[in-house]
C-alpha positions, 0 to 999 in steps of 0.5 A: 727642363733641358735645353730645346733640341736643336731643330734639323734643317728640314724642320722650316719647310715642314713647319710652314706646311703644317703651321703657315704663320701660326708658328710665329704668333705662337712662339711669341707667347712662351714668355708667358711660361716664366710668368707668376700665373704659369708658373704657379701649380694647382691640384688637377680639380677643384676651386684652387685649380679654377682660379688660377685658369682665369688667372692665366686667362687674365695674363693671355689677354693682357699679353695679346693687348686684349680680347678684341685684339684677338677677334680682329685678327683671327690667325692670332686668335687661332694661334693662341688657341693653339697654344692654349691648348697645348699648355693647359686645357682648361685654359683653352676651353675658357679662352675659346669662349671668352674670344671666339664665342663671347666677344665675336657674339657681341661684336658680330651680332650686336648694336652696342649701346648703354648695357652692351658697349661697356660689358663688351668693354670689360670682357676685352679687359678680362674684368668679366670672363665670358661664358655660353648658355645653350645646351639644357639639361633635360633633352638631347638635341636642345639646340634645335627646340631652345625652351628658355624664354626671352619676352619682350616688356613693351613698356620698359623695352626690355627682355625677361629671361624665364626657364620653363622648368628644370629640364630647361636649365642651361647645362655645363657654363662655367659660371660657379662661384670663383670670386670673379665677375661673369657674363654669358652668351644666353641663347633664348626662345624670342617670344613678343605678345603672341608672336615666336620671333626665333632663337636669339643669344643675349649677353646677360650679366651673371655674377659680380664676384659672389653677388648673383644677378636678380632672377638667376639661380646657379647650381654648381656641378660635381668637379670633373677632371676633364677640362676641369672648370667651374661648371654650373647648371643655371636657370632664370626666373624673370631675369632682366636684359636691357634692349641692347643685351639682345644680340639681335643682328639685323632684327628690330622691335620698332617703337611701335612693337613691329617686330622685324627679322630680315631672314624671316624663317626660324631655321636661318635665324637659328644658323645665324644666330650660331653663326659664331659657332664657326670660331669655336669649330675651327678653334677646336680643331686648331686646337685639338690637332695641336694638342696631339701634336704635343701628345704624339711629340711626348709619346715618341720622346718617352719611347726613344729614351726608355730603355728596357731589359727584356731578355732578348736584348738589354739597354734597348729604347723601347721605340726599337720594339716592332709593337711600338713603333706600329702604334706611335708611328700610326697616330705620328702619320694621322696628326700629320693628316690632321695638321695639313687639312686643319692648316687648309680649314685655317687658311679658308677660315681666316680668308673668309673671316671678315664675310658675312656667311651667306644663308640662302642655301644653307641646309636646315639642321635635322639633328643639331645646327653646326653642319649647317653653319659650316659642313667642312669646319664642323667635320674637321672639328669632329676628325680632330677630336677623335685623332687627338683621343686616339693620339693621346690615348695610344702615347698613354698607354704605351708609356706605362704608369708615367703615362698616368701622371698629369704632369706629363699631359697626356691624361689632360689632352684625352680629357680635352678629347673627351669633352669635345666630343659635345663641345663645340657640336656633338660629333655623332650629330654633326657626322649625321647632319653632314651624311644626310646633307651629302645625300640630299645635295645633288650638287655634291658629286664624287668623281671616282677616277676610271683607273686605281694604278698602284694599290699600295701607293697614296695615289691608289689609296686615295683613288680607292677611298673616292670609289668608296665614298661614291659607292656609299653615296650612291647606295644611300641615294638609291635606298632614299629614291624608293621612298615616296616623296610625303615620306622623305622626311620621316623619322621611319625613313631615316631612322634605319639609315642613320648608321650609315649616314655616319659611315658617309660622313667619315668617308667623306672626311677620310678622303679629305684627310687624304687629298690634303696630305697629297695636296702637301706633298705636291706642294712641297715637290713644286719647283718653287720649294725646291728639293727639301731634306724634308721630303723623304720623312714626308713621302714615307709618312704619306705612304704609311698613312695611305696605307693604314687609311686603306686597312681601315676599309678593306672589307668594304673593298673586299665585299664590293670587288674593288680589291681581292684577297691577294690584293689585301695581302699586299696592303698589310705587306706594304704598310709593314714596310712603310714603318721601317722607311718612316724610322730614320725620319723621326726627328725631322719629322718631330721638328716640323712640330716646333714644340720647344720643350719649354711649352711640352713641359712633360718630364717623360718627354726629357731625355733624363726622364729620371731627373726630370721626374724627380724635379717635377715632385715635391720631397715628402716631409 
């Protein structure tokens, strides 16, 4: 690899906007790249790849001082997940489950005793690796109707887990054989005598090396190249779990058999049991956005160095072509917008991390529980997934055949986005629930400005985004208001509205992205910050993002009369000019991502692509 490029003088200010303090925590992890687990190669999938992933996870855990250290320091946790997603997507997924789900669930919802305390200690030291078991294979929306049973045995004060039929098997948990010790957070419907007590998580030892716990059956699933891990189907047949393996929160079963749950409501209990999904949603949003930054950096650097031999002009970098600029600068703008929104979400997450969620006003889930835990975090995770998939896909396509080599990371980043369409909450279900919440929550209002101002400015694009969101919201509420109260919660009422609920949720998310970009630019312009060399590039990219966002919604504005045909033509022309404005500032904008070459590890991002590609391969015998 070549040495890292010299950062421009504008980079520190941009890095602060994009990363906050997490940049420094991520930089401290780069020393891991010189350790044996990170220098060892492995095939794209299969047992050898899985073994390396767990070796890397253990090395990461030892480097930071244990899983509990990350749990107690949420900013450092997010930085570790961002770094992992950039370096090795399977490592990120395994790390998210280990740190953000398993440790969090056992610590926040568990009451450690003779069973749970040593298990938590093993996970902390990475002697045992964690998984999550919630999705059941046979039915959609299984999170809302968990069929795995946990029955309380009053004689032993233990629980027995049972899978009622094959359709209730837990799906895609990574516990297939790797020679490692695995546990899982298993979500099950608690039964006590004839009483149904709601859905709770249970900490369950799954296997000790090759020995599988009594009553558990594991079926290895076929391999996947999209974030490969040792995925499996798992069923239970009267698997015994001690009382303190029940992650009961404030619920309890007294010695006389009396069950008590202060929440007193199955939906609120479900949301509380899944409250650790806040960690997973925020961690995924941060990490997927970090991967998107890596993808667009690789794509643009390659286009800067890749010479073309077209007959119009020879020896010309491909990035000089308008088609390449339009594609890559567009995704660069999207990734910046997502990074700025995620920075805000991360700061709020860290600020509130130690506070227990208030479920008194929580929305009842209709399709999935994720938006009920945190609408903004869940929607931001959905946006980060979409933007990563677009960025990695565009950069791969624009790189030609080199984009298909796994060593160049773009395929792995696309695979990460594919997995996170469903992981940490299905994105479509998140958007459906969020849209329904926005319609029914009458305290949610959208204040659209009375005047739009300059249509082709970022402020004009934001004003029009607010106008569109308010219009969509008003129209949907009007349609619901025509339905009788008795029919308000029926399938027949909501099914025709589903596409429009998704459109509303997307409009709300797009407005949040525009607001985050505008706020960051205002912060960069503040007197405390001073006039920075990064401002021209930030302004140019902000304008490009705003105009591209407006282009995507022109049909609605033309239909509703908020824009004219001549306005639409002007938007297209100004968006084209914005591409020219971005071009001179690429060095500053990429430096803001703070991605050293060693962390990227992609030969096609090197200045001498040919030499780097030869160095990455093995001579044939």
